C-alpha positions in Angstrom: 0.0 0.0 0.0 1.4 3.4 -0.9 1.9 5.9 1.9 0.6 8.7 -0.4 -1.7 8.9 -3.4 -1.5 12.1 -5.4 -4.2 12.9 -7.9 -3.2 15.1 -10.8 0.2 15.0 -12.6 0.6 18.7 -13.3 3.6 20.6 -11.9 2.3 20.3 -8.4 1.6 16.6 -8.4 4.6 15.5 -10.5 7.1 17.5 -8.5 5.7 16.4 -5.1 5.6 12.7 -6.2 9.3 12.9 -7.3 10.3 14.7 -4.0 8.6 12.0 -1.9 9.9 9.1 -3.9 13.5 10.5 -3.6 13.0 10.4 0.2 11.8 6.8 0.4 8.1 7.6 0.6 6.0 5.2 -1.5 3.7 7.2 -3.7 1.1 6.5 -6.4 0.5 9.4 -8.9 -2.8 9.2 -10.8 -3.5 11.3 -13.9 -6.8 11.2 -15.8 -5.5 12.3 -19.2 -3.5 10.0 -21.5 -0.8 12.6 -22.2 0.4 16.0 -21.0 -0.6 18.1 -24.1 -3.5 20.0 -22.7 -5.0 22.9 -24.7 -3.5 25.3 -22.2 -0.8 25.2 -19.6 0.8 28.1 -17.8 4.4 28.6 -18.8 5.7 31.5 -16.6 8.2 30.7 -13.9 8.9 33.7 -11.7 12.0 33.8 -9.5 10.0 32.2 -6.7 9.1 29.2 -8.9 12.7 28.9 -10.3 13.9 28.9 -6.7 11.5 26.2 -5.7 12.7 24.0 -8.5 16.3 24.7 -7.6 15.6 23.7 -3.9 14.0 20.5 -5.2 17.2 19.8 -7.2 15.3 20.2 -10.6 17.2 23.1 -12.2 19.1 20.7 -14.5 15.8 19.3 -15.8 14.8 22.9 -16.7 17.9 23.4 -18.8 17.2 20.2 -20.8 13.7 21.2 -22.0 12.4 24.1 -24.1 12.5 27.3 -22.1 12.9 31.0 -22.8 13.7 34.0 -20.6 11.9 37.3 -20.7 14.0 40.3 -21.8 11.6 43.0 -20.5 8.0 44.0 -19.7 6.5 46.9 -21.6 3.2 48.7 -21.0 1.6 50.2 -24.1 -1.2 52.7 -23.5 -3.1 54.2 -26.4 -0.7 52.8 -28.9 2.3 54.5 -27.2 4.8 53.0 -24.8 4.2 54.2 -21.3 7.2 52.4 -19.8 9.5 49.4 -20.1 11.2 47.5 -17.4 14.1 45.2 -18.3 14.5 41.8 -16.6 15.5 41.0 -13.9 13.6 44.1 -12.8 16.4 45.9 -11.0 17.2 42.9 -8.8 19.7 40.1 -8.3 17.0 37.4 -8.9 16.9 35.4 -12.1 14.7 36.6 -14.9 11.2 35.3 -15.4 11.4 32.2 -17.6 8.9 30.5 -19.8 8.9 26.8 -19.8 7.1 24.3 -22.0 5.0 22.2 -19.5 4.6 19.0 -21.4 8.3 18.2 -21.6 8.8 19.4 -18.1 6.1 17.0 -16.8 7.5 14.2 -18.9 11.0 14.8 -17.5 9.7 14.8 -13.9 7.8 11.6 -14.4 10.7 9.9 -16.1 13.0 10.8 -13.2 10.4 9.6 -10.7 10.2 6.3 -12.5 13.8 5.6 -11.5 12.7 5.1 -7.9 11.0 1.9 -6.9 8.8 3.8 -4.5 7.0 5.5 -7.4 4.0 4.3 -9.3 2.4 6.2 -12.2 -1.2 5.5 -13.3 -2.1 7.4 -16.4 -5.4 7.7 -18.4 -7.6 6.5 -15.5 -9.8 9.1 -13.7 -10.6 9.0 -10.0 -14.2 8.2 -9.4 -14.4 8.6 -5.6 -12.6 8.6 -2.3 -12.2 5.6 0.0 -13.0 6.1 3.6 -12.2 4.1 6.7 -13.6 5.2 10.1 -14.7 8.6 8.7 -11.2 9.3 7.4 -10.1 9.5 3.7 -8.0 6.4 3.1 -7.3 6.6 -0.7 -9.1 6.7 -4.0 -11.3 4.5 -6.2 -10.5 4.7 -9.9 -12.9 4.6 -12.8 -11.7 1.2 -13.8 -12.7 -0.2 -10.4 -9.2 -0.3 -8.8 -8.9 0.9 -5.2 -5.7 2.5 -3.9 -5.4 2.8 -0.2 -3.0 5.3 1.3 -2.2 7.1 4.5 -2.6 10.5 2.8 -4.5 11.5 -0.3 -3.4 14.7 -2.0 -5.6 16.6 -4.5 -3.4 18.3 -7.1 -6.0 18.1 -9.8 -6.6 21.7 -10.6 -9.4 24.3 -10.2 -12.1 21.7 -11.1 -10.7 19.2 -8.6 -12.7 16.0 -8.2 -10.9 15.4 -4.9 -12.2 18.7 -3.6 -15.7 17.7 -4.6 -15.6 14.2 -3.1 -14.0 15.4 0.1 -16.7 17.9 0.7 -14.3 20.8 0.6 -15.7 24.0 -0.8 -14.2 26.7 -3.0 -15.2 30.2 -2.1 -15.0 32.3 -5.2 -13.8 35.8 -4.7 -16.3 38.6 -5.4 -16.0 42.2 -6.5 -16.6 43.3 -3.0 -13.6 41.4 -1.8 -11.2 43.3 -4.0 -10.3 40.4 -6.2 -9.9 40.2 -10.0 -13.3 40.5 -11.7 -14.9 37.7 -13.6 -13.4 37.7 -17.0 -12.8 35.4 -19.9 -9.5 35.2 -21.8 -9.2 34.1 -25.4 -5.7 32.6 -25.9 -4.4 32.9 -29.4 -1.2 31.7 -31.1 0.2 33.1 -34.2 3.5 33.3 -36.2 6.4 34.9 -34.5 8.4 37.9 -35.7 12.2 38.6 -35.9 11.7 41.2 -33.3 10.5 38.6 -30.8 13.4 36.3 -31.7 16.0 38.8 -30.8 14.4 39.8 -27.5 11.3 38.4 -25.7 9.3 41.2 -24.3 5.9 40.8 -22.6 3.7 43.6 -24.0 0.7 44.7 -22.0 -1.4 46.6 -24.5 -4.4 48.7 -23.6 -6.4 51.0 -25.8 -9.9 52.2 -25.0 -11.8 49.3 -23.4 -9.7 46.7 -25.2 -6.6 45.0 -23.7 -4.4 42.1 -24.5 -0.9 40.6 -23.7 1.6 39.5 -26.3 4.8 37.5 -25.9 6.9 34.7 -27.4 6.1 31.4 -25.8 8.6 28.7 -24.9 7.9 26.8 -28.1 9.7 27.9 -31.3 7.9 30.0 -33.8 4.8 31.0 -31.8 3.6 34.2 -30.3 1.0 34.0 -27.6 -1.8 36.6 -27.4 -4.2 36.8 -24.5 -7.3 38.9 -25.3 -9.4 39.9 -22.3 -13.2 39.8 -22.5 -15.1 41.5 -19.7 -18.5 40.3 -18.5 -20.5 43.1 -20.1 -18.6 42.7 -23.4 -18.9 39.1 -24.5 -20.8 39.0 -27.8 -20.8 35.3 -28.7 -20.8 35.9 -32.5 -17.5 37.8 -32.0 -16.0 35.0 -29.9 -17.0 32.4 -32.5 -15.7 34.2 -35.6 -12.9 32.7 -37.6 -9.4 33.3 -36.1 -8.2 35.4 -39.0 -11.2 37.7 -38.6 -9.7 38.7 -35.2 -6.7 40.4 -36.9 -8.3 43.8 -37.7 -9.8 44.1 -34.1 -6.5 43.2 -32.4 -4.5 45.4 -34.8 -6.8 48.4 -34.0 -5.6 48.3 -30.4 -1.9 47.8 -31.1 0.9 50.2 -32.0 1.6 50.5 -35.8 4.6 48.0 -35.9 2.7 45.4 -33.9 -0.5 45.9 -35.9 1.4 45.4 -39.2 2.7 42.1 -38.0 -0.8 40.9 -36.9 -2.4 41.9 -40.2 0.4 40.4 -42.3 0.1 37.1 -40.4 -3.6 37.0 -39.9 -3.9 33.6 -41.6 -1.5 32.1 -39.0 -3.8 32.9 -36.1 -5.0 29.7 -34.6 -8.4 29.1 -33.1 -8.4 30.6 -29.6 -8.8 28.7 -26.4 -11.4 30.3 -24.1 -10.3 30.4 -20.5 -12.8 31.4 -17.9 -10.9 33.0 -15.0 -11.8 31.6 -11.6 -10.2 33.1 -8.5 -10.9 31.8 -5.0 -9.7 29.9 -1.9 -11.0 27.0 0.0 -11.7 28.0 3.6 -10.3 24.6 4.5 -7.8 22.8 2.3 -8.0 19.6 4.2 -10.2 17.0 5.9 -9.0 13.9 7.8 -6.7 12.0 5.4 -6.8 14.4 2.5 -5.3 17.8 1.5 -5.6 20.0 -1.6 -2.6 21.9 -3.1 -2.2 24.3 -5.9 -5.2 25.3 -8.0 -7.3 22.7 -6.3 -7.1 24.7 -3.1 -6.6 28.3 -4.4 -7.2 29.0 -8.1 -5.3 32.1 -9.1 -5.9 34.8 -11.7 -3.6 34.5 -14.7 -2.0 37.9 -13.8 1.7 37.5 -13.5 1.6 33.7 -13.7 1.1 33.1 -10.0 -0.6 29.7 -10.3 2.4 27.4 -11.1 4.8 29.4 -8.8 2.7 29.4 -5.6 1.9 25.7 -6.3 5.5 24.7 -6.4 6.0 26.5 -3.1 3.0 24.6 -1.7 4.9 21.4 -2.6 7.9 22.4 -0.6 5.9 23.2 2.5 3.9 20.0 2.2 7.1 18.0 2.0 8.5 19.7 5.0 5.6 18.6 7.2 4.8 15.2 5.7 8.1 13.6 4.9 9.3 13.2 8.6 6.0 11.9 9.7 5.7 9.4 6.8 9.2 8.2 7.3 8.4 7.6 11.0 5.2 5.8 10.1 3.1 8.4 12.0 -0.5 7.7 12.9 -3.4 9.2 10.9 -4.2 11.7 13.7 -0.6 12.9 13.6 -0.7 13.3 9.8 -4.0 15.2 10.1 -2.4 17.8 12.4 0.3 18.3 9.8 -2.3 19.0 7.1 -3.6 21.9 9.2 -0.1 23.3 9.6 0.5 23.2 5.8 -2.5 25.4 5.2 -1.6 27.7 8.0 1.9 28.3 6.6 0.8 28.7 3.0 -2.4 30.7 3.2 -0.9 34.1 4.1 1.1 34.2 0.8 -1.9 33.0 -1.2 -4.1 35.8 0.2 -1.5 38.4 -0.4 -0.8 37.2 -4.0 -4.5 37.4 -4.8 -4.6 40.9 -3.4 -1.7 41.9 -5.5 -3.3 40.4 -8.6 -6.4 42.5 -7.8 -4.4 45.7 -7.6 -3.0 44.9 -11.1 -6.5 44.3 -12.4 -7.8 47.5 -10.8 -5.4 49.6 -12.9 -6.9 48.3 -16.1 -10.4 48.6 -14.7 -10.0 52.3 -14.1 -9.0 53.0 -17.7 -11.7 50.8 -19.1 -14.5 52.1 -16.9 -14.0 55.8 -17.1 -13.9 56.1 -20.8 -15.0 59.8 -20.9 -11.9 60.8 -19.0 -9.6 58.3 -20.8 -7.8 61.0 -22.9 -7.1 63.0 -19.7 -5.9 59.9 -17.9 -3.6 58.9 -20.8 -2.1 62.4 -20.8 -1.6 62.4 -17.0 -0.1 58.9 -17.1 2.5 60.1 -19.6 3.4 63.0 -17.4 3.8 60.7 -14.4 5.3 57.8 -16.2 8.4 57.5 -14.0 6.3 57.5 -10.8 3.9 55.0 -12.3 6.8 52.8 -13.4 8.3 52.9 -9.9 5.1 51.9 -8.3 4.5 49.1 -10.8 8.0 47.6 -10.2 7.4 47.8 -6.5 4.1 46.0 -6.8 5.7 43.2 -8.9 8.3 42.4 -6.2 6.2 40.1 -4.0 4.6 38.4 -7.0 8.0 37.6 -8.4 9.9 36.4 -5.3 7.1 35.4 -3.0 5.6 36.9 0.1 6.9 34.5 2.7 10.2 32.6 3.1 9.9 29.0 1.8 12.8 26.7 2.3 13.0 22.9 1.8 14.1 21.3 5.1 13.9 17.6 4.3 
């Protein structure tokens, strides 16, 4: 019987499974999908996420798979550059790095397979939880197999089946709680440009009530474009139009050089993926015998790629508490006390990160909402661009390096 069963082989589940197996903990990792090529996976590793991988001894893996560092961040307002900040943002930390998740996950799994303590079950969903004496004792798979374990970990994302079956509830954040508003994002890919090959800049573009982000992804030859759709501005016929038909609308928001590239490569625009942004936290991440980590416990806004980074830090804290107990064959009651400590240590950073994401979203909301005053605000922003740049950089710091100190102790 494994000591731990982890559901979900994303970065959270795969890295934790490897970390545990390296330390002699028997672990079964269950993944519902048959491969890692999902329609969308976050790619941005901030210094905090890079540090987490380094602490876990996984920096070498990162160097062996497709990855790409950011050169700078540039805010474009009304088709004109407001400011640019070069990486690593006036700090000694490593620059934000994009990583292709499918090869990362494959590399993590392949390394974990070198340990006899590791078992990987792929292509079989979890149907339910197993319980013994009112305590979660493992999972029941869709093919009828039952896996008993001392601890069950839900790392299965924002639509977590483990969260549902454990009776743990996600509290979505509302406008009154100063969190990012309910939005959808259309995620496009299109042909790249020589400009993006020579330097990879994340462009945050806003013009009128339209906004998008544009950057070169980790994979060769592809630009990524995230188009924001707000609740009051979601015409279905616009969303469903052919990809190439988006080019004039996107170009109308962009500066001339960017608009020219988009128009000239309209036929390379791929059908977008629609992402509905869900932001929230579970009041309780755990129940007897089970704990949620990553997006299963606290789905994040896509702003500044916090999801993968805070999840990797969840992994380190979870390992710190669970490894010594599992190695000592602790009782269920002792393990359950540790689950509460994991949430208590991680929750302050999650709350603060979501607040910082909200502050970022509020800046765009002001420009979008007060359209009659937009020309005046644009003019004022340009006069105060150095002050705005300074405040923006300061606000990024905690989202880049983390709010709390996280150190692997086991």
